[in-house]
Backbone as CSV, one residue per row, in Angstrom:
resi,resn,N_x,N_y,N_z,CA_x,CA_y,CA_z,C_x,C_y,C_z
1,MET,0.792,-1.152,0.000,0.000,0.000,0.000,0.857,1.247,0.000
2,ASN,0.452,2.012,-0.807,1.188,3.262,-0.947,0.478,4.355,-0.155
3,PRO,1.226,4.964,0.700,0.579,6.060,1.413,0.329,7.236,0.468
4,GLU,-0.722,7.914,0.708,-1.078,9.049,-0.154,-0.492,10.313,0.466
5,ILE,0.454,10.855,-0.215,1.142,12.032,0.287,0.794,13.187,-0.635
6,ASN,0.285,14.214,-0.031,-0.064,15.412,-0.785,0.910,16.501,-0.374
7,LEU,1.743,16.898,-1.275,2.744,17.911,-0.976,2.221,19.337,-1.222
8,LEU,1.082,19.452,-1.757,0.500,20.782,-1.981,-0.105,21.286,-0.665
9,PRO,0.093,22.586,-0.383,-0.467,23.097,0.867,-1.993,23.093,0.814
10,VAL,-2.545,22.997,1.938,-3.994,22.969,2.035,-4.480,24.414,2.223
11,PHE,-5.358,24.847,1.356,-5.935,26.197,1.448,-7.300,26.106,2.089
12,GLU,-7.467,26.964,3.081,-8.773,27.018,3.715,-9.439,28.327,3.301
13,LYS,-10.719,28.347,3.309,-11.439,29.567,2.967,-11.219,30.592,4.066
14,ARG,-11.082,31.842,3.636,-10.921,32.926,4.614,-12.228,33.156,5.329
15,LYS,-12.084,33.536,6.563,-13.270,33.806,7.351,-13.758,35.223,7.042
16,PRO,-15.049,35.506,7.151,-15.589,36.832,6.827,-15.057,37.939,7.738
17,GLU,-14.594,37.658,8.968,-14.084,38.696,9.854,-12.856,39.381,9.278
18,SER,-12.032,38.653,8.551,-10.823,39.251,7.990,-11.176,40.240,6.885
19,TYR,-12.254,39.999,6.143,-12.688,40.932,5.114,-13.301,42.191,5.742
20,LEU,-13.930,42.048,6.886,-14.576,43.173,7.549,-13.556,44.247,7.931
21,GLY,-12.407,43.875,8.470,-11.355,44.826,8.825,-10.840,45.558,7.599
22,LEU,-10.653,44.815,6.494,-10.165,45.421,5.258,-11.184,46.412,4.706
23,ILE,-12.445,46.053,4.738,-13.498,46.938,4.224,-13.580,48.209,5.081
24,LEU,-13.486,48.040,6.395,-13.516,49.192,7.303,-12.336,50.125,7.045
25,PHE,-11.164,49.576,6.830,-9.970,50.376,6.532,-10.154,51.157,5.236
26,ILE,-10.708,50.528,4.220,-10.912,51.192,2.923,-11.933,52.327,3.067
27,ILE,-12.980,52.111,3.847,-13.995,53.157,4.040,-13.385,54.358,4.769
28,ILE,-12.610,54.105,5.829,-11.981,55.201,6.580,-10.992,55.947,5.702
29,LEU,-10.210,55.220,4.921,-9.239,55.855,4.021,-9.952,56.707,2.972
30,GLY,-11.058,56.220,2.429,-11.823,56.979,1.435,-12.411,58.253,2.045
31,ALA,-12.945,58.134,3.266,-13.515,59.311,3.934,-12.430,60.349,4.209
32,LEU,-11.251,59.891,4.616,-10.136,60.806,4.872,-9.707,61.523,3.596
33,ILE,-9.667,60.807,2.501,-9.277,61.423,1.219,-10.316,62.459,0.795
34,VAL,-11.604,62.141,0.957,-12.665,63.094,0.594,-12.578,64.340,1.479
35,PHE,-12.371,64.154,2.794,-12.258,65.284,3.718,-11.081,66.181,3.344
36,LEU,-9.921,65.585,3.066,-8.744,66.383,2.694,-8.966,67.127,1.380
37,ALA,-9.649,66.494,0.428,-9.914,67.155,-0.853,-10.812,68.376,-0.648
38,ILE,-11.855,68.215,0.164,-12.763,69.343,0.430,-12.024,70.451,1.175
39,TYR,-11.215,70.077,2.154,-10.455,71.055,2.937,-9.485,71.833,2.047
40,LEU,-8.783,71.152,1.170,-7.828,71.826,0.283,-8.537,72.738,-0.712
41,MET,-9.716,72.330,-1.179,-10.464,73.210,-2.089,-10.918,74.471,-1.353
42,GLY,-11.314,74.324,-0.080,-11.700,75.491,0.717,-10.529,76.432,0.923
43,ILE,-9.356,75.881,1.215,-8.156,76.713,1.393,-7.816,77.435,0.097
44,LYS,-7.957,76.737,-1.022,-7.661,77.356,-2.318,-8.617,78.519,-2.581
45,GLN,-9.901,78.341,-2.239,-10.894,79.405,-2.428,-10.592,80.588,-1.510
46,ASP,-10.219,80.308,-0.244,-9.864,81.380,0.689,-8.661,82.167,0.184
47,ALA,-7.682,81.464,-0.357,-6.495,82.139,-0.887,-6.876,83.034,-2.064
48,ALA,-7.779,82.562,-2.913,-8.222,83.379,-4.049,-8.978,84.616,-3.557
49,ASP,-9.835,84.445,-2.540,-10.575,85.585,-1.986,-9.624,86.611,-1.369
50,LEU,-8.624,86.125,-0.625,-7.657,87.041,-0.007,-6.832,87.777,-1.060
51,ALA,-6.484,87.101,-2.131,-5.725,87.758,-3.197,-6.570,88.858,-3.847
52,ALA,-7.862,88.583,-4.064,-8.744,89.599,-4.651,-8.904,90.783,-3.699
53,GLU,-9.041,90.504,-2.408,-9.170,91.580,-1.426,-7.889,92.405,-1.352
54,GLU,-6.746,91.721,-1.455,-5.470,92.443,-1.442,-5.379,93.390,-2.631
55,GLN,-5.788,92.928,-3.807,-5.762,93.781,-4.995,-6.695,94.981,-4.823
56,ASN,-7.852,94.744,-4.222,-8.812,95.819,-3.976,-8.222,96.858,-3.022
57,LEU,-7.575,96.399,-1.936,-6.967,97.322,-0.978,-5.803,98.092,-1.594
58,ILE,-5.031,97.437,-2.440,-3.926,98.127,-3.121,-4.484,99.232,-4.018
59,ALA,-5.590,98.945,-4.714,-6.208,99.961,-5.574,-6.748,101.121,-4.738
60,GLN,-7.365,100.817,-3.578,-7.864,101.878,-2.705,-6.721,102.733,-2.170
61,ARG,-5.621,102.076,-1.790,-4.476,102.826,-1.278,-3.919,103.762,-2.350
62,ALA,-3.831,103.262,-3.574,-3.330,104.102,-4.663,-4.260,105.294,-4.893
63,ALA,-5.575,105.059,-4.827,-6.530,106.153,-5.021,-6.403,107.184,-3.903
64,LEU,-6.240,106.724,-2.662,-6.082,107.655,-1.541,-4.772,108.431,-1.634
65,GLN,-3.709,107.768,-2.069,-2.436,108.473,-2.242,-2.551,109.530,-3.331
66,ASN,-3.303,109.236,-4.375,-3.551,110.219,-5.438,-4.306,111.416,-4.886
67,GLU,-5.340,111.145,-4.065,-6.111,112.239,-3.471,-5.235,113.121,-2.599
68,VAL,-4.379,112.484,-1.804,-3.503,113.251,-0.922,-2.514,114.071,-1.742
69,ALA,-1.984,113.490,-2.804,-0.994,114.191,-3.621,-1.614,115.375,-4.365
70,THR,-2.848,115.218,-4.830,-3.477,116.289,-5.607,-4.421,117.139,-4.773
71,GLY,-4.625,116.766,-3.514,-5.573,117.472,-2.647,-5.078,118.846,-2.262
72,GLU,-6.023,119.617,-1.706,-5.694,120.963,-1.262,-4.950,120.891,0.066
73,PRO,-4.050,121.812,0.301,-3.363,121.813,1.595,-4.344,122.195,2.709
74,ALA,-4.021,121.790,3.907,-4.880,122.100,5.054,-4.967,123.612,5.220
75,PRO,-6.163,124.116,5.542,-6.300,125.569,5.668,-5.510,126.085,6.876
76,GLU,-4.965,127.264,6.708,-4.226,127.907,7.799,-5.235,128.436,8.816
77,ILE,-5.023,128.138,10.076,-5.907,128.628,11.131,-5.225,129.812,11.798
78,THR,-5.907,130.933,11.760,-5.336,132.138,12.347,-5.722,132.231,13.816
79,TYR,-5.077,133.134,14.506,-5.365,133.363,15.919,-6.804,133.844,16.088
80,ALA,-7.252,134.693,15.175,-8.624,135.212,15.250,-9.641,134.081,15.066
81,ASP,-9.346,133.138,14.152,-10.247,131.993,13.962,-10.319,131.139,15.227
82,ALA,-9.182,130.934,15.872,-9.146,130.127,17.097,-9.940,130.803,18.210
83,VAL,-9.783,132.117,18.339,-10.518,132.853,19.372,-12.014,132.796,19.093
84,LEU,-12.402,132.956,17.839,-13.817,132.886,17.473,-14.393,131.506,17.790
85,PHE,-13.632,130.458,17.498,-14.087,129.099,17.793,-14.299,128.910,19.293
86,VAL,-13.347,129.362,20.087,-13.459,129.210,21.543,-14.637,130.016,22.075
87,GLU,-14.827,131.223,21.555,-15.933,132.056,22.034,-17.291,131.455,21.689
88,THR,-17.405,130.836,20.523,-18.690,130.255,20.129,-18.939,128.900,20.777
89,ASN,-17.896,128.230,21.253,-18.058,126.900,21.838,-17.744,126.867,23.326
90,SER,-17.859,127.979,23.996,-17.592,127.986,25.434,-18.677,128.787,26.143
91,TYR,-18.718,128.605,27.432,-19.653,129.361,28.259,-18.984,129.619,29.594
92,PRO,-19.369,130.697,30.273,-18.731,131.000,31.558,-19.124,129.956,32.600
93,VAL,-18.125,129.408,33.265,-18.392,128.357,34.247,-18.344,128.868,35.680
94,SER,-17.793,130.038,35.889,-17.698,130.557,37.263,-19.061,130.685,37.930
95,PRO,-20.085,131.247,37.262,-21.394,131.320,37.923,-21.960,129.933,38.253
96,LEU,-21.706,128.966,37.380,-22.195,127.614,37.649,-21.489,127.018,38.856
97,TYR,-20.174,127.206,38.921,-19.414,126.667,40.051,-19.834,127.356,41.356
98,GLU,-20.033,128.666,41.293,-20.484,129.389,42.489,-21.864,128.906,42.934
99,GLU,-22.745,128.633,41.978,-24.075,128.120,42.313,-23.970,126.750,42.986
100,ILE,-23.104,125.894,42.466,-22.905,124.571,43.069,-22.379,124.716,44.491
101,GLN,-21.404,125.604,44.690,-20.838,125.805,46.030,-21.886,126.388,46.989
102,ASN,-22.725,127.294,46.494,-23.760,127.892,47.348,-24.815,126.870,47.765
103,LEU,-25.099,125.913,46.884,-26.112,124.906,47.191,-25.569,123.783,48.065
104,ALA,-24.252,123.693,48.170,-23.644,122.622,48.966,-23.749,122.942,50.450
105,ASP,-23.847,121.914,51.256,-23.912,122.033,52.709,-22.545,122.470,53.242
106,ALA,-22.501,122.910,54.492,-21.235,123.361,55.086,-20.225,122.221,55.183
107,ASN,-20.681,121.000,55.417,-19.779,119.859,55.558,-19.592,119.089,54.258
108,THR,-20.028,119.667,53.168,-19.902,119.028,51.865,-18.646,119.542,51.179
109,TYR,-17.928,118.617,50.529,-16.675,118.988,49.874,-16.730,118.544,48.416
110,VAL,-16.588,119.514,47.492,-16.543,119.189,46.069,-15.120,118.743,45.765
111,ARG,-14.953,117.445,45.604,-13.631,116.847,45.422,-13.090,117.063,44.003
112,ASN,-13.967,116.942,43.010,-13.519,117.010,41.624,-14.685,117.500,40.770
113,TYR,-14.374,118.223,39.697,-15.416,118.669,38.781,-14.833,118.778,37.379
114,ALA,-15.711,118.578,36.391,-15.309,118.692,34.987,-16.475,119.294,34.214
115,PHE,-16.166,120.299,33.391,-17.187,120.983,32.608,-17.064,120.572,31.151
116,SER,-18.195,120.352,30.501,-18.249,120.131,29.059,-19.508,120.832,28.560
117,PRO,-19.672,121.022,27.252,-20.885,121.689,26.766,-22.162,120.926,27.118
118,GLU,-22.060,119.606,27.269,-23.251,118.806,27.535,-23.547,118.648,29.019
119,ALA,-22.510,118.558,29.856,-22.759,118.232,31.260,-21.621,118.711,32.150
120,ILE,-21.943,118.782,33.436,-20.951,119.060,34.475,-20.879,117.796,35.323
121,THR,-19.685,117.262,35.491,-19.510,116.051,36.286,-18.840,116.418,37.596
122,LEU,-19.456,116.000,38.698,-18.947,116.328,40.029,-18.652,115.057,40.808
123,ALA,-17.627,115.122,41.659,-17.397,114.111,42.693,-17.439,114.870,44.008
124,VAL,-18.452,114.591,44.829,-18.708,115.376,46.033,-18.730,114.446,47.242
125,ASP,-18.077,114.883,48.342,-18.067,114.124,49.595,-19.158,114.655,50.524
126,PHE,-19.912,113.734,51.121,-20.989,114.070,52.050,-20.815,113.277,53.338
127,GLU,-21.400,113.796,54.425,-21.363,113.066,55.692,-22.455,112.008,55.763
128,THR,-23.621,112.291,55.178,-24.733,111.335,55.223,-25.391,111.250,53.848
129,LYS,-26.157,110.181,53.662,-26.878,110.030,52.399,-28.011,111.046,52.288
130,SER,-28.550,111.466,53.412,-29.618,112.470,53.354,-29.076,113.798,52.834
131,GLN,-27.804,114.100,53.117,-27.194,115.312,52.563,-27.058,115.200,51.048
132,VAL,-26.808,113.979,50.555,-26.753,113.772,49.102,-28.109,114.107,48.497
133,ALA,-29.171,113.582,49.101,-30.522,113.827,48.586,-30.873,115.313,48.633
134,LEU,-30.510,115.989,49.715,-30.794,117.415,49.855,-30.031,118.227,48.803
135,PHE,-28.769,117.873,48.563,-27.960,118.574,47.570,-28.555,118.391,46.171
136,VAL,-28.950,117.167,45.840,-29.553,116.909,44.526,-30.863,117.678,44.386
137,GLU,-31.648,117.709,45.436,-32.907,118.465,45.405,-32.649,119.949,45.168
138,ASN,-31.656,120.516,45.851,-31.314,121.933,45.658,-30.830,122.198,44.237
139,LEU,-30.047,121.273,43.682,-29.577,121.439,42.303,-30.750,121.431,41.327
140,MET,-31.719,120.570,41.571,-32.872,120.487,40.667,-33.738,121.743,40.740
141,LYS,-33.734,122.425,41.875,-34.504,123.666,42.027,-33.772,124.871,41.436
142,SER,-32.499,124.730,41.145,-31.694,125.853,40.667,-32.148,126.304,39.283
143,ASN,-31.971,127.597,39.008,-32.323,128.158,37.703,-31.263,127.881,36.642
144,TYR,-30.123,127.349,37.032,-29.034,127.119,36.093,-29.085,125.732,35.449
145,PHE,-29.731,124.779,36.094,-29.597,123.388,35.674,-30.921,122.810,35.207
146,GLU,-30.823,122.012,34.154,-32.000,121.392,33.559,-32.245,119.995,34.138
147,ASN,-31.169,119.232,34.364,-31.307,117.851,34.811,-30.148,117.501,35.737
148,VAL,-30.433,116.694,36.757,-29.413,116.249,37.707,-29.518,114.736,37.811
149,GLN,-28.385,114.066,37.677,-28.380,112.603,37.730,-27.259,112.134,38.652
150,VAL,-27.591,111.258,39.600,-26.588,110.675,40.496,-26.142,109.358,39.874
151,ASP,-24.864,109.269,39.497,-24.347,108.048,38.877,-24.009,106.989,39.912
152,SER,-23.390,107.388,41.023,-23.030,106.407,42.051,-22.824,107.103,43.387
153,ILE,-23.004,106.324,44.443,-22.701,106.778,45.804,-21.837,105.692,46.435
154,VAL,-20.627,106.073,46.851,-19.673,105.110,47.401,-19.329,105.520,48.826
155,GLU,-19.365,104.551,49.731,-19.019,104.809,51.128,-17.507,104.685,51.292
156,PHE,-16.924,105.576,52.098,-15.495,105.474,52.391,-15.254,105.856,53.841
157,GLU,-14.145,105.374,54.372,-13.763,105.662,55.756,-12.740,106.794,55.738
158,PRO,-13.057,107.941,56.346,-12.051,109.006,56.421,-10.954,108.608,57.406
159,LEU,-9.839,109.275,57.309,-8.737,108.996,58.223,-9.161,109.338,59.644
160,SER,-8.848,108.446,60.577,-9.216,108.704,61.970,-8.215,109.666,62.590
161,THR,-8.681,110.411,63.566,-7.806,111.371,64.239,-7.374,110.797,65.576
162,THR,-6.150,111.085,65.954,-5.643,110.607,67.245,-5.218,111.805,68.077
163,GLU,-5.500,111.722,69.356,-5.094,112.783,70.283,-4.291,112.152,71.410
164,GLU,-3.259,112.841,71.832,-2.447,112.330,72.935,-2.602,113.270,74.120
165,THR,-3.180,112.753,75.193,-3.324,113.555,76.413,-2.686,112.792,77.562
166,GLU,-1.731,113.413,78.201,-1.012,112.847,79.347,-0.453,111.460,79.036
167,GLY,0.140,111.279,77.861,0.781,110.018,77.516,-0.175,108.944,77.032
168,VAL,-1.476,109.202,77.045,-2.453,108.215,76.591,-2.942,108.643,75.209
169,VAL,-2.850,107.713,74.276,-3.285,108.010,72.912,-4.749,107.622,72.786
170,GLU,-5.570,108.600,72.445,-6.993,108.345,72.250,-7.301,108.442,70.765
171,GLU,-7.997,107.451,70.281,-8.354,107.439,68.871,-9.858,107.629,68.754
172,GLU,-10.251,108.659,68.026,-11.670,108.946,67.856,-12.229,108.112,66.711
173,GLU,-13.417,107.593,66.924,-14.080,106.871,65.849,-14.733,107.888,64.924
174,VAL,-14.574,107.665,63.642,-15.126,108.580,62.652,-16.175,107.821,61.851
175,ALA,-17.328,108.429,61.692,-18.412,107.804,60.932,-18.033,107.749,59.459
176,PRO,-18.505,106.744,58.740,-18.193,106.668,57.312,-18.823,107.836,56.560
177,ARG,-18.201,108.185,55.479,-18.704,109.269,54.628,-19.026,108.704,53.259
178,TYR,-19.570,109.552,52.403,-20.033,109.099,51.101,-19.508,110.025,50.014
179,THR,-19.053,109.418,48.926,-18.670,110.175,47.741,-19.714,109.903,46.669
180,ALA,-20.325,110.966,46.172,-21.350,110.833,45.137,-20.800,111.354,43.819
181,SER,-21.033,110.591,42.769,-20.690,111.030,41.418,-21.978,111.558,40.790
182,ILE,-21.980,112.849,40.476,-23.202,113.523,40.023,-22.953,114.149,38.654
183,ARG,-23.922,113.969,37.753,-23.849,114.580,36.429,-24.979,115.591,36.311
184,ILE,-24.630,116.838,35.982,-25.604,117.926,35.909,-25.626,118.451,34.477
185,LYS,-26.823,118.641,33.945,-26.954,119.215,32.606,-27.364,120.672,32.749
186,PRO,-26.495,121.610,32.306,-26.872,123.023,32.394,-27.970,123.348,31.382
187,LEU,-28.687,124.416,31.644,-29.743,124.837,30.724,-29.152,125.157,29.355
188,PRO,-29.799,124.723,28.275,-29.263,124.995,26.934,-29.137,126.487,26.641
189,GLU,-30.072,127.303,27.164,-29.990,128.748,26.919,-28.718,129.316,27.532
190,TYR,-28.371,128.817,28.701,-27.164,129.306,29.378,-25.926,128.935,28.573
191,VAL,-25.875,127.706,28.103,-24.709,127.249,27.345,-24.617,127.986,26.021
192,ALA,-25.755,128.181,25.345,-25.741,128.812,24.022,-25.390,130.289,24.094
193,GLN,-25.918,130.995,25.093,-25.734,132.439,25.132,-24.702,132.892,26.141
194,GLY,-24.300,132.014,27.038,-23.342,132.411,28.066,-23.940,133.402,29.033
195,VAL,-25.227,133.242,29.336,-25.924,134.161,30.231,-25.381,133.986,31.639
196,THR,-25.159,135.096,32.334,-24.651,134.978,33.697,-25.768,134.791,34.702
197,GLN,-26.953,135.284,34.433,-28.101,135.065,35.320,-29.265,134.569,34.472
198,PRO,-29.688,133.304,34.649,-30.814,132.813,33.830,-32.122,133.451,34.259
């Protein structure tokens, strides 16, 4: 008896799981290629848009340089023109400041003030909030002002005072005080005409 010897290798059918990995890899690779193609086309379009915008800006710059080169020189401003401008755009503030000081309480301190054609801005220190209300009420009754607005009221501690009597240092307690930021609108007639008494 002759043994049957098969020298050819035995091939087995591949299992479906091995094809699944290959198919998944091909799908992911295809999706990646599509994504990169879309991304590169977007970058190419952005580059074209930026190049067009650059050309537009270069043309605008050239047009502006032409205007500057052929434009009229700036007009000379004389001293008389400057004085006329200041006179037409200013109003006397001393009567307004005096009115504010007259309406303020004895213990009220005007810390800071700024005048503009539209408004007067004050920073005023008060001992109590009721003094703030009284001051605002007096400002609203004044013939100089059209509107009064309190922007903020902030409490602060003043510096305490110390007294030394017979070697003993006594420190007095000081009540908190208030700083109010107030915006006042002067009457338009006063600003326009510079009237000293409305």
